[in-house]
C-alpha positions as CSV (number, residue, x, y, z in Angstrom):
1,X,0.0,0.0,0.0
2,X,1.4,3.3,-1.1
3,X,1.6,6.2,1.5
4,X,2.4,9.9,1.4
5,X,5.8,9.0,2.9
6,X,6.7,7.6,-0.6
7,X,6.5,11.0,-2.3
8,X,10.0,12.1,-3.3
9,X,9.0,15.7,-4.1
10,X,7.6,18.1,-1.5
11,X,6.5,21.7,-2.3
12,X,9.1,24.4,-1.4
13,X,8.2,27.6,0.4
14,X,6.7,30.2,-2.0
15,X,6.8,27.9,-5.0
16,X,3.8,27.0,-7.3
17,X,3.7,24.0,-9.6
18,X,2.5,24.9,-13.1
19,X,2.5,21.6,-15.1
20,X,4.0,18.2,-15.5
21,X,5.8,17.2,-18.7
22,X,7.2,13.7,-19.4
23,X,7.0,13.0,-15.6
24,X,9.0,16.1,-14.7
25,X,7.3,18.8,-12.6
26,X,7.7,22.5,-13.6
27,X,7.5,24.9,-10.7
28,X,8.2,28.6,-10.3
29,X,8.3,31.1,-7.4
30,X,4.8,32.5,-6.7
31,X,6.1,36.0,-7.0
32,X,7.1,35.5,-10.7
33,X,3.7,34.1,-11.9
34,X,0.1,35.0,-12.2
35,X,-2.1,31.9,-12.3
36,X,-4.9,33.8,-14.0
37,X,-2.7,34.9,-16.8
38,X,-0.3,32.0,-17.1
39,X,-0.4,30.8,-20.7
40,X,2.2,28.1,-21.4
41,X,0.5,25.4,-23.3
42,X,-3.0,26.6,-22.3
43,X,-3.2,29.9,-24.0
44,X,-6.7,29.2,-25.2
45,X,-8.1,28.5,-21.8
46,X,-10.2,31.1,-20.0
47,X,-8.8,33.2,-17.2
48,X,-11.1,32.9,-14.2
49,X,-10.9,34.8,-11.0
50,X,-14.1,34.8,-8.9
51,X,-13.8,38.0,-6.9
52,X,-15.4,38.8,-3.5
53,X,-16.8,42.0,-4.9
54,X,-18.9,40.1,-7.4
55,X,-20.1,37.5,-4.9
56,X,-20.8,39.7,-1.8
57,X,-21.2,36.4,0.1
58,X,-21.4,36.1,3.8
59,X,-21.4,32.9,5.8
60,X,-24.5,34.2,7.7
61,X,-26.5,34.9,4.5
62,X,-28.9,32.1,5.4
63,X,-29.8,33.4,8.9
64,X,-33.3,34.6,8.5
65,X,-33.6,35.8,12.1
66,X,-31.1,38.6,11.6
67,X,-32.5,41.9,10.3
68,X,-31.4,45.5,9.9
69,X,-35.0,46.8,10.3
70,X,-36.1,48.6,13.5
71,X,-38.4,46.3,15.5
72,X,-42.0,47.4,16.0
73,X,-44.6,46.2,18.5
74,X,-46.9,43.5,17.2
75,X,-49.8,41.7,19.0
76,X,-48.7,38.1,20.0
77,X,-51.2,36.4,17.7
78,X,-50.1,38.5,14.7
79,X,-46.4,37.8,15.5
80,X,-47.0,34.0,15.8
81,X,-49.0,34.0,12.5
82,X,-46.2,35.7,10.7
83,X,-43.5,33.4,12.2
84,X,-45.6,30.3,11.3
85,X,-45.9,31.5,7.7
86,X,-42.2,32.4,7.3
87,X,-40.5,29.7,9.4
88,X,-43.0,26.9,10.2
89,X,-44.8,25.5,13.2
90,X,-41.9,24.7,15.5
91,X,-40.5,28.3,15.1
92,X,-43.9,29.7,16.0
93,X,-44.0,27.5,19.1
94,X,-40.5,28.7,20.1
95,X,-41.6,32.3,19.6
96,X,-44.7,31.8,21.8
97,X,-42.8,29.9,24.5
98,X,-40.3,32.7,24.8
99,X,-42.9,35.4,24.9
100,X,-43.0,37.5,28.1
101,X,-46.5,38.9,27.7
102,X,-49.0,38.4,30.5
103,X,-52.1,39.0,28.4
104,X,-51.8,35.6,26.6
105,X,-50.5,33.5,29.5
106,X,-52.6,30.5,28.4
107,X,-51.1,30.6,24.9
108,X,-47.6,30.8,26.3
109,X,-48.2,27.8,28.6
110,X,-49.7,25.7,25.9
111,X,-46.8,26.6,23.6
112,X,-44.2,25.6,26.2
113,X,-45.9,22.3,26.8
114,X,-46.2,21.5,23.1
115,X,-42.6,22.5,22.6
116,X,-41.5,20.0,25.3
117,X,-43.4,17.3,23.5
118,X,-41.8,18.3,20.1
119,X,-38.3,18.2,21.7
120,X,-38.9,14.8,23.2
121,X,-40.0,13.5,19.8
122,X,-36.9,15.0,18.2
123,X,-34.7,13.3,20.8
124,X,-36.1,9.9,20.1
125,X,-35.9,10.5,16.3
126,X,-32.2,11.7,16.5
127,X,-31.4,8.6,18.6
128,X,-32.5,6.3,15.8
129,X,-31.6,8.6,12.9
130,X,-28.7,10.8,14.0
131,X,-28.3,12.1,10.5
132,X,-31.5,14.1,10.8
133,X,-29.7,16.6,13.1
134,X,-28.3,18.1,10.0
135,X,-31.0,19.3,7.6
136,X,-31.7,21.7,4.8
137,X,-28.9,23.9,3.5
138,X,-27.0,23.4,6.8
139,X,-26.3,19.8,5.8
140,X,-24.7,20.7,2.5
141,X,-21.2,21.7,3.8
142,X,-20.9,18.4,5.6
143,X,-21.5,16.2,2.6
144,X,-20.6,18.5,-0.4
145,X,-17.5,17.7,-2.5
146,X,-16.5,21.4,-2.1
147,X,-14.3,22.2,0.9
148,X,-16.0,24.7,3.2
149,X,-18.9,25.0,0.8
150,X,-20.7,27.7,2.9
151,X,-17.7,30.1,2.7
152,X,-16.2,29.0,-0.6
153,X,-16.0,31.6,-3.4
154,X,-16.1,28.7,-5.9
155,X,-18.9,26.3,-5.3
156,X,-18.7,23.9,-8.2
157,X,-16.6,23.4,-11.4
158,X,-17.8,21.2,-14.2
159,X,-16.3,20.5,-17.7
160,X,-18.5,19.4,-20.6
161,X,-17.8,15.7,-21.5
162,X,-18.0,16.3,-25.3
163,X,-17.0,19.8,-26.1
164,X,-14.6,22.5,-24.8
165,X,-17.0,24.2,-22.3
166,X,-16.5,25.0,-18.6
167,X,-19.2,25.9,-16.0
168,X,-18.2,27.6,-12.8
169,X,-20.7,28.2,-10.0
170,X,-19.9,31.0,-7.6
171,X,-21.1,31.7,-4.0
172,X,-23.6,34.3,-5.2
173,X,-25.5,31.5,-7.0
174,X,-24.4,32.7,-10.4
175,X,-23.0,30.3,-13.0
176,X,-20.6,31.4,-15.7
177,X,-20.0,29.3,-18.8
178,X,-16.7,29.6,-20.6
179,X,-15.6,28.3,-24.0
180,X,-12.4,28.5,-26.1
181,X,-13.7,31.9,-27.2
182,X,-12.2,33.8,-24.2
183,X,-14.3,36.9,-25.0
184,X,-17.6,35.1,-24.6
185,X,-18.9,34.4,-21.1
186,X,-22.5,33.4,-20.5
187,X,-24.1,34.2,-17.1
188,X,-26.8,32.0,-15.7
189,X,-28.8,33.4,-12.8
190,X,-32.4,33.1,-11.5
191,X,-34.2,33.7,-8.2
192,X,-34.9,29.9,-8.1
193,X,-31.2,29.1,-8.4
194,X,-30.3,29.4,-4.7
195,X,-27.5,27.6,-2.8
196,X,-26.0,25.8,-5.8
197,X,-24.5,22.4,-4.7
198,X,-23.8,20.5,-7.9
199,X,-23.9,20.6,-11.7
200,X,-23.8,18.1,-14.6
201,X,-23.6,18.7,-18.3
202,X,-26.0,16.5,-20.4
203,X,-24.0,14.1,-22.6
204,X,-24.4,14.2,-26.3
205,X,-25.7,17.7,-26.3
206,X,-23.8,21.0,-26.4
207,X,-26.0,23.3,-24.5
208,X,-27.8,21.7,-21.6
209,X,-26.6,22.0,-18.0
210,X,-28.4,20.6,-15.0
211,X,-28.0,22.5,-11.7
212,X,-28.9,21.1,-8.3
213,X,-29.8,23.7,-5.6
214,X,-32.0,24.3,-2.6
215,X,-35.1,24.7,-4.8
216,X,-34.7,21.5,-6.8
217,X,-33.1,21.1,-10.2
218,X,-32.8,23.7,-13.0
219,X,-31.9,22.4,-16.5
220,X,-30.6,25.3,-18.5
221,X,-30.5,25.4,-22.3
222,X,-28.1,27.9,-23.7
223,X,-28.2,28.5,-27.5
224,X,-26.6,30.8,-30.0
225,X,-23.5,31.4,-27.9
226,X,-21.4,32.1,-31.0
227,X,-23.6,34.9,-32.2
228,X,-22.8,37.1,-29.2
229,X,-26.4,37.0,-28.1
230,X,-26.9,33.8,-26.2
231,X,-30.5,32.7,-25.4
232,X,-31.0,31.1,-22.0
233,X,-34.0,29.2,-20.8
234,X,-34.6,26.5,-18.2
235,X,-37.0,24.0,-16.9
236,X,-37.6,23.5,-13.2
237,X,-37.8,20.0,-11.7
238,X,-39.2,19.6,-8.2
239,X,-40.5,16.8,-6.1
240,X,-42.1,16.8,-2.7
241,X,-39.6,16.3,0.2
242,X,-36.7,16.1,-2.3
243,X,-34.7,19.3,-1.7
244,X,-32.1,20.6,-1.3
245,X,-30.4,18.6,-4.0
246,X,-26.9,17.4,-3.0
247,X,-25.9,15.3,-6.0
248,X,-27.1,14.9,-9.7
249,X,-25.7,12.7,-12.4
250,X,-26.6,12.0,-16.0
251,X,-26.4,8.5,-17.5
252,X,-24.1,8.1,-20.5
253,X,-26.9,8.5,-23.0
254,X,-28.2,11.7,-21.4
255,X,-31.7,10.3,-21.3
256,X,-31.9,9.8,-17.5
257,X,-30.9,12.1,-14.6
258,X,-30.4,10.8,-11.1
259,X,-30.8,13.1,-8.1
260,X,-30.3,12.8,-4.4
261,X,-31.4,15.0,-1.5
262,X,-30.1,15.0,2.1
263,X,-33.6,14.8,3.5
264,X,-35.1,12.1,1.2
265,X,-34.2,8.4,1.4
266,X,-35.3,7.9,-2.2
267,X,-33.1,8.5,-5.2
268,X,-35.1,9.9,-8.1
269,X,-34.5,8.9,-11.7
270,X,-35.8,11.7,-13.9
271,X,-36.9,11.8,-17.5
272,X,-36.3,15.5,-18.0
273,X,-37.9,15.6,-21.5
274,X,-41.2,14.5,-20.0
275,X,-40.5,16.1,-16.6
276,X,-41.4,12.9,-14.8
277,X,-39.5,10.8,-12.2
278,X,-39.4,7.4,-10.7
279,X,-38.0,6.7,-7.2
280,X,-35.4,4.1,-6.2
281,X,-37.0,3.3,-2.9
282,X,-34.9,2.0,0.0
283,X,-35.4,2.2,3.8
284,X,-32.5,4.0,5.5
285,X,-30.7,7.3,5.5
286,X,-30.8,9.7,2.5
287,X,-28.2,9.6,-0.3
288,X,-25.3,12.1,-0.4
289,X,-23.4,11.2,-3.6
290,X,-24.3,9.6,-6.9
291,X,-21.9,8.4,-9.6
292,X,-22.8,6.6,-12.9
293,X,-20.1,4.2,-14.1
294,X,-18.7,5.3,-17.5
295,X,-20.3,2.4,-19.3
296,X,-23.6,3.2,-17.7
297,X,-24.2,-0.3,-16.2
298,X,-24.0,0.8,-12.5
299,X,-25.0,3.7,-10.3
300,X,-23.0,4.2,-7.1
301,X,-25.0,5.9,-4.3
302,X,-23.6,6.7,-0.9
303,X,-25.7,7.8,2.0
304,X,-25.3,10.1,5.0
305,X,-24.9,6.9,7.1
306,X,-22.5,4.0,6.9
307,X,-24.4,2.3,4.0
308,X,-23.7,2.7,0.3
309,X,-25.2,0.8,-2.6
310,X,-24.3,0.0,-6.2
311,X,-27.3,-0.3,-8.5
312,X,-27.5,-2.5,-11.6
313,X,-29.1,-0.1,-14.1
314,X,-30.4,-3.0,-16.2
315,X,-32.9,-4.2,-13.5
316,X,-32.3,-1.5,-10.8
317,X,-31.4,-4.1,-8.2
318,X,-28.9,-2.8,-5.6
319,X,-25.9,-4.4,-4.0
320,X,-25.6,-3.2,-0.4
321,X,-22.3,-2.3,1.3
322,X,-21.3,-0.7,4.6
323,X,-18.2,1.1,6.0
324,X,-17.1,0.6,9.6
325,X,-17.7,4.2,10.6
326,X,-18.3,7.6,9.1
327,X,-19.8,8.1,5.6
328,X,-18.4,7.9,2.0
329,X,-16.9,11.3,1.5
330,X,-16.0,11.0,-2.2
331,X,-15.8,8.3,-4.9
332,X,-14.7,7.9,-8.5
333,X,-15.1,5.2,-11.2
334,X,-12.2,3.9,-13.3
335,X,-12.6,4.6,-17.0
336,X,-13.3,0.9,-17.7
337,X,-16.0,0.8,-14.9
338,X,-14.2,-2.1,-13.3
339,X,-13.0,-0.3,-10.2
340,X,-14.5,2.1,-7.7
341,X,-12.2,4.2,-5.5
342,X,-13.6,5.9,-2.4
343,X,-12.6,7.6,0.8
344,X,-14.6,8.0,4.0
345,X,-15.2,11.0,6.3
346,X,-13.2,9.5,9.3
347,X,-10.3,7.6,7.8
348,X,-7.2,8.7,5.9
349,X,-7.4,5.7,3.7
350,X,-8.1,5.3,0.0
351,X,-10.1,2.2,-0.8
352,X,-10.7,0.2,-4.0
353,X,-13.6,-2.0,-5.0
354,X,-13.3,-4.3,-8.0
355,X,-16.5,-5.0,-10.0
356,X,-16.8,-8.0,-12.2
357,X,-20.2,-8.3,-13.8
358,X,-20.6,-12.1,-13.4
359,X,-19.5,-12.1,-9.8
360,X,-21.2,-9.0,-8.4
361,X,-24.7,-9.7,-9.6
362,X,-24.7,-13.4,-10.2
363,X,-24.5,-14.6,-6.6
364,X,-24.3,-13.1,-3.1
365,X,-22.2,-15.9,-1.7
366,X,-18.9,-14.6,-3.0
367,X,-16.7,-12.6,-0.7
368,X,-16.6,-8.9,-1.6
369,X,-14.2,-6.6,0.2
370,X,-12.9,-3.1,-0.2
371,X,-9.1,-3.1,-0.2
372,X,-7.0,-0.2,1.1
373,X,-4.6,0.9,-1.6
374,X,-3.2,4.2,-0.2
375,X,-2.4,5.6,3.2
376,X,-3.3,9.3,3.4
377,X,-2.2,9.9,7.0
378,X,-0.7,13.2,7.8
379,X,3.1,13.6,7.3
380,X,5.4,16.5,8.1
381,X,7.6,18.1,5.4
382,X,10.7,19.4,7.1
383,X,8.7,21.1,9.8
384,X,7.1,23.5,7.4
385,X,3.8,21.9,6.4
386,X,1.6,19.1,7.5
387,X,0.2,17.2,4.4
388,X,-2.5,14.6,4.3
389,X,-5.2,13.6,6.7
390,X,-9.0,13.2,6.2
391,X,-9.7,13.4,2.4
392,X,-12.2,15.9,1.0
393,X,-12.5,15.0,-2.7
394,X,-11.2,12.6,-5.4
395,X,-10.7,13.3,-9.1
396,X,-9.5,10.7,-11.7
397,X,-8.7,11.6,-15.3
398,X,-10.5,10.0,-18.2
399,X,-7.5,7.8,-19.1
400,X,-7.1,6.4,-15.6
401,X,-3.5,7.6,-15.3
402,X,-3.7,10.4,-12.7
403,X,-5.6,10.5,-9.5
404,X,-5.9,13.8,-7.4
405,X,-6.8,13.9,-3.7
406,X,-7.7,17.0,-1.8
407,X,-7.9,17.2,2.0
408,X,-10.2,18.8,4.6
409,X,-7.5,20.4,6.7
410,X,-4.5,20.6,4.3
411,X,-3.7,23.2,1.6
412,X,-2.0,20.6,-0.7
413,X,-3.3,18.2,-3.4
414,X,-1.7,14.8,-3.6
415,X,-1.2,13.4,-7.1
416,X,-0.9,9.7,-7.8
417,X,0.0,7.8,-10.9
418,X,-2.4,5.0,-11.6
419,X,-2.7,2.1,-14.0
420,X,-5.8,-0.1,-14.5
421,X,-6.1,-3.5,-16.1
422,X,-9.0,-5.9,-16.1
423,X,-7.6,-7.8,-13.1
424,X,-5.5,-5.3,-11.3
425,X,-5.1,-1.6,-10.3
426,X,-1.7,-0.2,-9.4
427,X,-1.0,3.2,-7.8
428,X,2.2,5.1,-7.2
429,X,3.2,8.4,-5.7
430,X,3.7,11.4,-8.0
431,X,3.8,14.9,-6.5
432,X,2.1,17.5,-4.3
433,X,0.5,20.7,-5.5
434,X,0.0,23.9,-3.4
435,X,-1.5,27.3,-4.1
436,X,-0.3,30.8,-3.7
437,X,0.0,32.0,-0.1
438,X,-2.6,30.5,2.2
439,X,-5.0,29.4,-0.5
440,X,-6.4,25.9,-0.4
441,X,-8.2,23.8,-3.0
442,X,-12.0,24.3,-2.8
443,X,-12.9,22.1,-5.7
444,X,-11.0,19.8,-8.1
445,X,-11.9,18.0,-11.3
446,X,-10.3,16.8,-14.6
447,X,-11.1,18.1,-18.0
448,X,-12.7,15.4,-20.3
449,X,-12.5,17.0,-23.8
450,X,-9.7,19.0,-25.4
451,X,-9.6,21.3,-28.4
452,X,-8.6,19.2,-31.4
453,X,-6.8,22.1,-33.0
454,X,-4.6,22.7,-30.0
455,X,-0.9,22.6,-31.1
456,X,0.3,21.0,-27.9
457,X,-2.7,18.9,-26.8
458,X,-2.2,17.8,-23.1
459,X,-2.9,14.2,-22.0
460,X,-5.1,15.5,-19.2
461,X,-5.7,18.8,-17.3
462,X,-6.5,19.0,-13.6
463,X,-8.7,22.0,-12.9
464,X,-8.4,23.5,-9.4
465,X,-10.7,26.1,-7.9
466,X,-8.6,27.7,-5.1
467,X,-10.1,29.4,-2.0
468,X,-8.8,32.7,-3.4
469,X,-11.3,32.5,-6.2
470,X,-8.7,31.7,-8.9
471,X,-9.1,28.7,-11.2
472,X,-5.8,27.0,-12.1
473,X,-5.2,24.5,-14.9
474,X,-2.5,21.9,-14.3
475,X,-1.8,20.0,-17.5
476,X,0.0,16.7,-17.9
477,X,1.9,17.0,-21.2
C-alpha cells in the first residue's frame, strides 16, 4: 500500500507547480507568476478569478432571524402567525414559548408544553436517525464535494464531457459558462437558483446544464452562444420532500438524470424531457453522492450513514455495502468501470472495490471486500507543512492515469500515478500541488474533452478552484 511518505518531491516555500511534462514537474516562485494569466501550453483556456466584490457572500446569509430593520410592537397572535408562515410550526412554538407577555398566558403555557413534546420526539428521532440533526442547506457543507462549501467563493466546477466548455458556480449562486472563445462568457442566474450544490452537463448535447440547488433542479439550455447574443431558458424539476439537492448525475446516454437529497431516502431517476421521475426506494438514510459508471451499467449511491449501494441499471437491483464508521466522502469510477475508488469521512485511507459483472450480480455468496490501496495519513515536510489527513475529494482523469486527492485540513493536493487493467489496479506516488500564499483547493476536477486544434494537446488537465477564487489549470503534457 502506497503512502504519502513515498513521495519524493515536496513543495518548497513560496513555490507553485504549473505543469508536469514527461514525468517532470515544472514549478516557479509564486512572485514570478500570475495563475490567472499563465499561458504556457494553455493559451486558449479562459482566465477565471471569482472576486469577492462580485459575490458579496457572507457565511451568515442564510440566517433569516437577523435583520437591519427597526423592530415594532406586534400583537402576539399576529407575531405568531407571521412566524408560522415564514419559518414553520416549530419556530412559532418557540416564539410563543419565549414570549414574556402576560395577556396571553394560556397561549404561552400551551406553547411551552407543546414545545417540550416536540423536543422529546426529536430526541427519540435523533437517537435512531442521528443524520436528521443536519437538515436543509445546513447539511450541505458536511456532505458536499466542495471544501468549506458555505464560505467558498467557488462552489462547483464542471467540464463538458463532449466539447470544450466549462461551467463555474460562484457563491452568489451565479453560474458562468466559458468556452475556447475567451471573449464570450454566459451568465446564468435566477431567483430559483439558490444555494447551488452540484452541476452536470448533459451528454451528447452541447447546451444543456443541470443544476442542483435548494429549490430542486434547474436544467438550463443555452443557445446561439457564438452569435454574441446567447439565449438562455430552463425547466424547473421539483418533487415533494426532495430538496435541497446534494448530487445529480446523467447516465451516459443523457436520457436519465439521477438526483439525491439530504432529506429524502429515495433516489429519483428523472426523464427531463417528460419532466417525470421514478424513485429508487430503500429504507434508510438519504443519499449524499451519486456516480454513474462510465459504461452506464451501474449507479453508485452513498448515504449520510455507513451504508452505500451499487445499483445495476439493467434491472435496478442494488448491492448493499457498509463502511465501519463515518460516511463515504468522495468516490470515482475507473474509465473501464471495473473499479471504484472511495474515501470516508473519518479515515485517511483510499479504498478500492473491484467490480466483475458475473460475480457482483450473479451470486451473493462470493466474498466482496474493499481493499485499502493508499495511506493518506498526515506527514510532516521538514517542519514547514503538514500534508494529508482526512480526504475531501477525489478526481480521476478519463484515461485512468492520474488521481488527485484534496484534504479537509490541508492546503495541498496529492497526485498519484495509476494504471488499470482488467484484473489489477496499481497506484504510485507522483507529487504535491499547493496554491499561492494561504490558498487551499476548494474544488478539483479533470477536463474530459480537449480542443482538437490545440498545437500541444495535453494528456489531461487537472482544474483547481482555489479558495482565493482563482481557477488554475494543471496540465500533464
